N, C-alpha and C positions, 0 to 999 in steps of 0.2 A: 698281393702287393698292400701293405698297410699305408695309412695316411702319410707317414713321414716319407716313405718311398715315393709316393705320388708327389709330394711336395718337392722333393729333391730332383726328381725327373723333371718337373715343370721348371725348376730353378735353372736347371742347366740350359734349358731352351732360353730362358730369359737372359741369362749371362752371355751367351752366344750373340743374341740379338743385341744387347747393350754394347758388347765389344764392337760390333759391325757398325754402330752408330757413333760412339764416342771412344777415342783412343786414351790410353793412360796419360799421354802428354796433355791432352785436352782436360782430362779430369785434374791433373796437377796444376793447371792454369786457372782453375775455377777459384773464385774468392774464398770460399769456405776451406779450401785445402791449406792455405797459408795462415789461418787463424791459430791462435794458441789455444790448446784444449785444456778442459778442466779435468782434474784428477779425481777418478771415482773413489780411490782410497782416501784422499783428503776430505771429501765431502762425506763418505760413509763414517768417518772417525770423528767428524764435527759434533760435538755435543750439543750444539744449538740446533742440529737437525734431528729428524726422526729416525734415520736409517731406511726409510720407506723409499723404494724406487716405484714411482706411481706410473702406471701404464695407460696409454691411449690406445684402445683397441675397439674397433667397430664390430668385428665379427670374428668368430672362430669356427674350425671345422666341426667341433663336437656340440657347440651351443647355437650355431647360426648367428643371426643378427643380435649383437648385444646392445648397441646404441648407435644409430646413425643419424641422430637428430642435433648433435652438438658439434662445435668446431674445435680443431686441435688447439687453436690459440686460447680459447676461453677455458678449456679443460686443463691445459698444461700450466697456464698461469695460475689457475686456481689451486693446482697441486703444489706448485712452488711457494705460493703464498701460505699454504697449510703446513709448510715445513718439509716438503719432499727433499731428500738428499740427491736424488736424481730422477730423471724421466726415462720412461721406455717408450718408443714410438714405433709401431709396426709399419714396415715398408713393403711387406708382401701383399700384393693386390689380389690374386686369384683365390686365395684361401682365407685371408684376413681383411680384405677391403682396405688395405693400407696402400700408401703411395709415397714415393721419395718426396713429393711436395709437402707431405705432412711433417716430415723430419725438418725440411727447410723452414716451414712456417713456425714450428716450435722453437727452432734455434733463434729465429728473428726476435722472439719475445721473451727468451729465458736466459738466465745466467747461472745455470747449474748444469752438471753433466747429463748428456743425453745418450742413451743406448740405441743404437740402430737395431731394432728386434727384427731380425730376418734369418734366413738359413744361408749361412756362409759356406760356399762350396768352391770358392775360386778366389785367388789373391786379388783379382780384379775388383771384387767387391769390398775388400778392405780399403783399397785406394779410394774407391767410390764413396764409402762411408765418411771417409776424412773430407771428401770434396763436398758432401751434403751438409757437413757441419756437425757430424756425430763426434763424440767424445770416447765411446765405448763401443766394442763389437762383441757379439755374441758367438762363441764356438760351441756348438752342441755335439757332444762326444758321440752321441748315438748315430750321427750321419758322417763322421770324419775319422780318419785313420790317425794314430799317434803322430805320425810324420807330417800329416796336413796340419794338425793342430799346433806342432811346433813350428812349422813354416808360417802359418798364419799369425800366431802369437809373436813371432820374431819380427815379421813385417810390421804389425800393428805397433809394436813397441818402438820401432824405428821411426814411425810416423807420429809418435806422440800420443797414441791411442791407449786406453786402458782395454784390458781383456777380461771377459767373463766367461769362464768355462762352465757349461751346463752339463751336469750328469745326473743320471736316474738311479744308479746303483753303485756298488763297490767295484765291480769289474770295470766299468767306464771310468771311475776315478783312478784306479790304480794304473790303467794303461795310458792315461792322458795327460797327467801332471808334467810340467816342465817349468824352468826358471823364468820363462818370459811371461807367464800368466800373472795376473794381479788378484783375481777374486774367483772363488769356486762357488757356483750356484747349484743347489740341490732342487731339482724340479720334482715336486711331490705328486705329479701327474703321471700315471702310467700310460705310455704312449700307444700301447696296444689296445687296451679297453677303456682308456680316459678316466679310470677311477682315480680318486685322490686320497692320499694318507699323509698326515704330518709326521707320522712315524718314520717315513722315509728319511727326512731331514733329522730327526733325533737319533736315528741309528747310524747315519753317516758323520755326524758332528764330531765324534770322537776320533775318528780315523782320518779327517782332512788335517793335513800338516798345518802347524801354527803359523807358518809364514804366509799362508794365504788367508785373506778375509773370507768370511762365509756368509753366504745369501741363501735364505729359503724362498722358494717360488711355488705359487699355486697353493690352494686350500687355505688360505689365510683370510678369514672373514670377521674374526673377533680379536679385540685388543688383548684378550687373555692369551691367545696363541702367540702373539709377539712377545709377551712377557715369558712364556714358556721357552720359546725359541732363543731368547736372549740368555736364559739361565743355562742353556746348554752350549753357549758360545757363538750364536749368530750375530753378526754385525748389520745385516741388511735384510730387507723383505720386500720382495717384488709383489706388488698387489695391482691388479687391473680390473677383472670382472666385478669385484665387490663394490668398486666405486662406479664403474662404467654402467652398471645395471640401473643407476639412478638417473633422475632428470638433471641433476647438477653434480657431477662427480667431484668437483672441487670442494663444494660444501660438504659432500659426504666424507671426503677424506678429513676435512677439518673437524667435523663431528667425531670421526674415529679417532683422531689424535687427541682430542679433549678427553676421551675415554681412556687414554693411555695414562 
């Protein structure tokens, strides 16, 4: 069982527990559920922004603790001030030290789109994401069937949420696309051995249909990499560890943007 299988197995337990504690009707009555969401497409194509989706992440299964000494409020507001097009906030606890409260806290102090970075395996989590104040949900092709991706994306769209489909290769891309998706993200990290290569994005760029915006994820640590990715058609760039490894992630992003 690889790490993704372990995460999905644990996620099924978490979702069952959440359903037992909070009904869908209760989620729909939460304050965050009725707010008007921010469009990821709108912010990604805003030329005043950087195209960067800046991530708040304390820990990862492959790297261990990255940074657990900063608050989600100070980091995300720093990202927004530096020109982030959107924010990514981990809500998985067991593997990434995230929490639903992190997303709620980030929402309270920011006025740009927020991605709920988690492993969606049930429609309940889509409704939950809206209630928490998210604007975007992540659908990871490696752990979902085409039918699940279609159903989840259709539900997200009906709730006003943007959808980010994450793929790692051509096979996942070809079987996962549907009209309800907004953006395709190419994860440059191999989930089997955690190696990273920007070539994954470059190879897939030309086969992602033009109706979808393109995001490159992982392995982005230099401004030159963003320039290269833009040249092959990418609109967005998800960056987390590169900033989070520093004492002041917001400042690190500001310095990175100056170099662009």
